[in-house]
C-alpha beads as a LAMMPS data file, in Angstrom:
LAMMPS data file: protein, C-alpha beads

82 atoms
81 bonds

1 atom types
1 bond types

-500.0 500.0 xlo xhi
-500.0 500.0 ylo yhi
-500.0 500.0 zlo zhi

Masses

1 110.0

Atoms # bond

1 1 1 375.368 -118.828 44.486
2 1 1 373.774 -115.262 45.621
3 1 1 377.153 -113.933 43.605
4 1 1 375.704 -116.042 40.507
5 1 1 372.920 -114.346 39.926
6 1 1 371.574 -110.083 38.387
7 1 1 370.688 -107.807 41.842
8 1 1 367.493 -107.621 39.940
9 1 1 366.940 -111.275 39.165
10 1 1 363.852 -113.181 38.801
11 1 1 362.963 -116.487 40.017
12 1 1 359.228 -118.100 38.753
13 1 1 358.014 -113.579 38.111
14 1 1 359.201 -113.492 42.277
15 1 1 362.805 -112.008 43.384
16 1 1 365.631 -113.736 44.012
17 1 1 365.235 -112.839 47.039
18 1 1 362.561 -115.535 47.582
19 1 1 365.282 -118.227 47.314
20 1 1 368.020 -117.520 48.211
21 1 1 365.274 -118.075 51.727
22 1 1 364.165 -121.137 51.038
23 1 1 367.462 -122.669 50.146
24 1 1 368.726 -120.850 53.797
25 1 1 365.634 -122.582 54.765
26 1 1 365.724 -125.411 54.136
27 1 1 369.565 -126.773 54.442
28 1 1 371.642 -129.056 52.783
29 1 1 371.025 -131.344 50.313
30 1 1 372.105 -134.678 48.204
31 1 1 370.412 -133.173 44.916
32 1 1 372.216 -133.595 41.926
33 1 1 372.447 -131.897 38.947
34 1 1 373.492 -131.352 35.143
35 1 1 373.101 -129.370 32.117
36 1 1 371.000 -130.539 29.694
37 1 1 370.925 -127.956 27.283
38 1 1 373.200 -125.076 26.615
39 1 1 372.408 -122.498 24.069
40 1 1 375.333 -119.531 23.894
41 1 1 373.810 -116.863 21.442
42 1 1 376.702 -112.929 22.147
43 1 1 375.826 -111.426 25.025
44 1 1 373.072 -114.398 26.062
45 1 1 372.338 -117.917 27.210
46 1 1 369.281 -119.851 28.086
47 1 1 370.829 -123.166 29.994
48 1 1 368.845 -126.104 31.403
49 1 1 369.109 -127.892 34.082
50 1 1 366.956 -131.111 35.909
51 1 1 367.708 -132.124 39.332
52 1 1 367.120 -135.246 41.029
53 1 1 366.388 -135.388 44.409
54 1 1 365.656 -132.876 45.729
55 1 1 365.134 -133.309 49.670
56 1 1 363.308 -135.952 47.747
57 1 1 361.401 -134.091 44.497
58 1 1 363.190 -134.323 40.919
59 1 1 362.912 -130.672 38.433
60 1 1 364.003 -128.739 35.879
61 1 1 364.507 -126.256 35.743
62 1 1 366.024 -122.519 33.729
63 1 1 368.586 -119.930 33.650
64 1 1 368.624 -117.156 31.759
65 1 1 372.426 -115.323 31.770
66 1 1 373.351 -112.310 29.847
67 1 1 376.794 -110.540 30.053
68 1 1 377.547 -107.931 30.921
69 1 1 380.644 -105.767 32.207
70 1 1 380.801 -107.836 35.681
71 1 1 380.871 -111.270 33.551
72 1 1 377.890 -113.685 32.920
73 1 1 375.050 -112.890 35.505
74 1 1 371.643 -115.547 35.679
75 1 1 367.988 -113.500 35.409
76 1 1 365.869 -114.832 35.529
77 1 1 365.819 -119.179 36.520
78 1 1 362.183 -120.753 36.198
79 1 1 361.147 -124.405 37.693
80 1 1 358.711 -127.231 37.299
81 1 1 358.952 -130.508 38.918
82 1 1 358.296 -133.195 37.074

Bonds

1 1 1 2
2 1 2 3
3 1 3 4
4 1 4 5
5 1 5 6
6 1 6 7
7 1 7 8
8 1 8 9
9 1 9 10
10 1 10 11
11 1 11 12
12 1 12 13
13 1 13 14
14 1 14 15
15 1 15 16
16 1 16 17
17 1 17 18
18 1 18 19
19 1 19 20
20 1 20 21
21 1 21 22
22 1 22 23
23 1 23 24
24 1 24 25
25 1 25 26
26 1 26 27
27 1 27 28
28 1 28 29
29 1 29 30
30 1 30 31
31 1 31 32
32 1 32 33
33 1 33 34
34 1 34 35
35 1 35 36
36 1 36 37
37 1 37 38
38 1 38 39
39 1 39 40
40 1 40 41
41 1 41 42
42 1 42 43
43 1 43 44
44 1 44 45
45 1 45 46
46 1 46 47
47 1 47 48
48 1 48 49
49 1 49 50
50 1 50 51
51 1 51 52
52 1 52 53
53 1 53 54
54 1 54 55
55 1 55 56
56 1 56 57
57 1 57 58
58 1 58 59
59 1 59 60
60 1 60 61
61 1 61 62
62 1 62 63
63 1 63 64
64 1 64 65
65 1 65 66
66 1 66 67
67 1 67 68
68 1 68 69
69 1 69 70
70 1 70 71
71 1 71 72
72 1 72 73
73 1 73 74
74 1 74 75
75 1 75 76
76 1 76 77
77 1 77 78
78 1 78 79
79 1 79 80
80 1 80 81
81 1 81 82
């Protein structure tokens, strides 16, 4: 998972390391995810992902990606529960 993110990526405005630490602490989950929206324009893209049953909770994630010499990297992730 770490390799998908740019080194300066953020999650809800915080450093992405927050996500990595939370996932490590939480452990495995039976989460189911699906891509609902994929919008690509040249070297940028926005993706909306619905995640269901992440430890009994559901979330909508938005990922913003940019393509550079290393390929596509997530530069920002925001999420909210539903």
